[in-house]
C-alpha positions in Angstrom: 109.1 -39.5 97.6 110.3 -39.5 94.0 108.0 -36.8 93.1 109.2 -34.6 96.1 112.9 -35.0 94.8 111.9 -34.0 91.3 110.2 -30.8 92.7 113.3 -30.0 94.9 115.5 -30.4 91.9 113.3 -28.2 89.6 113.4 -25.5 92.4 117.1 -25.6 92.7 117.8 -25.6 89.0 115.2 -23.0 88.1 116.5 -19.6 87.1 115.5 -16.3 88.3 111.9 -15.2 87.4 111.6 -13.1 84.4 111.2 -9.5 84.9 107.9 -7.9 83.6 108.7 -5.8 80.6 107.4 -2.5 82.4 109.5 -3.1 85.5 112.6 -3.8 83.2 112.2 -0.4 81.6 112.1 1.1 84.8 115.3 -0.4 86.2 117.5 -0.6 83.1 119.3 2.3 81.4 118.5 1.1 78.0 114.9 2.2 76.9 114.2 3.7 80.3 111.7 6.5 79.9 112.8 10.0 81.2 112.0 10.8 84.9 109.4 13.3 85.7 111.0 16.6 85.5 109.1 18.0 88.6 110.2 14.9 90.5 113.7 15.4 89.5 113.6 19.2 90.4 112.0 18.6 93.8 114.5 15.9 94.7 117.5 18.0 93.7 116.2 21.0 95.6 115.5 19.0 98.6 119.1 17.8 98.8 120.5 21.2 98.1 118.3 22.9 100.8 119.0 20.1 103.3 122.7 20.8 103.1 121.9 24.7 103.2 119.7 24.4 106.2 122.4 22.6 108.2 124.5 25.8 107.8 121.8 28.2 108.8 123.2 31.2 110.9 126.9 30.1 110.0 127.6 32.6 107.4 130.8 34.5 108.1 130.8 38.2 107.0 133.6 40.7 107.9 132.7 44.2 109.4 132.8 45.9 106.1 130.4 43.6 104.4 128.1 44.0 107.3 128.4 47.8 107.0 127.8 47.7 103.4 124.9 45.2 103.6 123.0 47.2 106.4 123.6 50.7 104.9 120.2 52.5 104.2 119.3 53.2 100.6 119.1 56.8 99.4 115.5 58.1 99.3 115.6 58.2 95.5 115.8 54.3 95.6 112.4 54.2 97.4 109.2 53.7 95.2 105.5 53.9 96.3 102.7 51.7 95.0 99.9 53.7 93.4 96.9 51.7 94.6 97.7 51.6 98.4 100.6 53.9 99.2 103.0 51.2 100.4 106.6 52.3 99.9 109.2 49.8 98.8 112.6 49.3 97.4 112.8 47.7 94.0 114.0 44.1 93.7 116.8 45.0 91.4 118.3 47.6 93.9 118.2 44.8 96.6 119.8 42.3 94.3 122.5 44.7 93.3 123.2 45.2 97.1 123.6 41.5 97.4 125.8 41.3 94.4 128.1 44.1 95.3 128.8 42.7 98.9 129.0 39.0 98.1 129.6 38.8 94.4 127.0 37.6 92.0 128.0 34.1 91.8 127.7 33.7 95.7 124.1 34.5 95.7 121.3 32.1 94.9 117.6 32.4 94.8 116.0 28.9 94.9 112.3 28.6 94.0 111.0 26.0 96.4 107.7 26.0 94.8 105.3 28.0 92.7 101.5 27.7 92.4 98.4 29.6 91.7 95.5 30.0 94.0 92.2 29.4 91.9 90.0 31.2 94.5 92.0 34.4 94.3 93.8 34.0 90.9 97.1 34.9 92.9 100.5 33.4 91.8 102.7 32.4 94.7 106.5 31.9 94.7 107.9 30.1 97.7 111.6 31.4 97.5 114.8 30.5 99.4 117.8 32.9 99.6 121.2 31.3 99.9 124.6 33.0 100.2 127.8 31.1 99.9 125.9 27.9 99.9 124.2 28.8 103.3 120.6 29.2 104.0 119.8 32.8 104.7 116.0 33.4 104.6 112.8 32.1 103.0 109.8 33.9 101.8 106.6 33.7 99.8 105.8 36.3 97.3 102.3 36.9 95.6 101.0 38.7 92.5 97.6 38.9 91.0 97.3 37.3 87.7 94.7 38.9 85.1 94.4 36.5 82.2 92.7 39.3 80.0 95.4 41.9 80.8 97.6 42.1 77.5 100.2 44.1 79.2 101.2 41.4 81.6 101.6 37.7 80.9 101.7 34.7 83.2 105.4 35.0 83.1 105.3 38.5 84.2 103.1 37.7 87.0 105.5 35.0 88.1 108.3 37.5 88.0 106.3 39.9 90.1 105.6 37.4 92.8 109.3 36.4 92.7 110.4 40.0 93.3 108.0 40.2 96.1 109.5 37.0 97.7 113.1 38.4 97.4 112.0 41.6 99.2 110.7 39.5 102.0 113.9 37.5 102.2 116.2 40.6 102.2 114.1 42.0 104.9 114.8 39.1 107.0 118.5 39.4 106.3 118.5 43.1 107.2 118.8 44.5 103.8 116.5 47.6 102.9 114.6 47.5 106.3 114.3 51.2 106.4 110.9 50.9 104.5 109.6 49.1 107.5 110.6 51.5 110.1 107.4 53.6 111.1 109.2 57.0 111.5 111.1 56.6 108.1 107.9 55.9 106.5 106.1 58.8 107.8 108.9 61.1 106.9 109.3 59.8 103.4 105.7 60.1 102.7 105.4 63.6 104.1 108.3 64.7 102.0 107.9 62.7 98.6 104.3 61.4 98.2 101.4 63.2 96.6 97.9 61.9 95.9 96.1 62.3 92.6 92.6 60.9 91.6 92.7 58.5 94.6 96.1 57.1 93.7 99.6 57.7 95.3 102.7 59.1 93.3 106.1 59.8 94.1 106.9 63.5 93.7 109.0 64.3 90.6 112.5 65.2 91.0 111.8 68.7 89.3 109.1 69.2 91.8 111.6 68.7 94.8 113.7 71.5 93.7 112.5 74.9 95.0 111.0 77.1 92.2 113.1 79.9 91.2 111.7 83.3 92.3 110.9 85.6 89.4 112.6 89.1 89.6 110.1 91.7 91.0 108.8 94.2 88.3 109.5 97.9 89.2 106.5 99.9 90.2 103.1 98.6 91.5 102.4 95.0 91.0 99.5 94.2 88.8 96.6 92.9 90.6 93.5 91.0 89.6 89.9 90.7 90.8 86.9 88.5 90.2 84.9 90.5 87.8 81.2 91.1 87.8 79.1 91.8 84.8 79.0 95.5 85.7 82.7 95.7 86.3 83.9 93.9 83.2 85.7 96.8 81.7 86.8 98.6 84.9 90.2 98.5 86.2 91.3 97.2 89.6 91.4 100.6 91.3 87.8 101.3 90.2 86.6 98.0 91.5 88.3 98.6 95.0 86.9 102.0 95.2 83.3 100.8 94.5 83.8 97.8 96.8 83.0 95.2 94.2 84.6 91.9 94.3 87.7 90.6 96.2 91.2 91.3 94.8 94.2 88.8 94.9 97.7 89.1 93.7 98.6 87.1 90.6 100.4 83.9 91.5 101.4 80.9 89.3 99.0 77.9 89.3 100.1 75.2 91.7 101.2 72.1 89.9 99.7 68.8 90.8 102.8 67.4 92.4 102.5 70.2 95.1 99.3 68.7 96.6 99.3 68.1 100.1 101.1 64.9 101.2 98.8 62.3 102.7 
């Protein structure tokens, strides 16, 4: 009985158990190691997007903003990818449209995650577009990373993937959607696109202008013929009379940009 009372008394008077040193560092401000930066970023983005998702489809825009936002870009703002002929609007043109309509400080591009696929060496950027604190769209952009390419660093590849993602977000928001309309694509390609050595290019502005017609010379126009060895020194009239070769009128050589559109 006496021993039981002593035990009870020791239990009552005993203070709190000492905190292990490693747990103390984790719970006190003094000497606490910094939090993992990625974990902090993930947590903050989660809180931000949680609020933004709640406001999805609630962005209020007036008629003028809607008109300016949905307006087609001029044909000159459209570019073409050399390797596959896909046309697109540059990411900066799309950003400037958003900035002009809403103001730069009201547009936010939140990178939810970025990673690289080891099997394809593609960098992917998972992006969320927010305007005035409201969720607008999300998209994943990709770009191929070539470690041995001195002209493109890993940062350049991330930027390219980011640009691809913002284009996808803008498409869902109705900005620059003309390059996804089949008829517009066909018309643009027929008017501006040329192929050369298996690659696609945009016809230069100079080639888009009609060439000036040279003034006609008075008298008979000069003609040329494919010369044979026997007719090297003979004129056109002689060749025509003897029936040798075929004649054709002199014309300026076609420039490469005048190739048939694909």
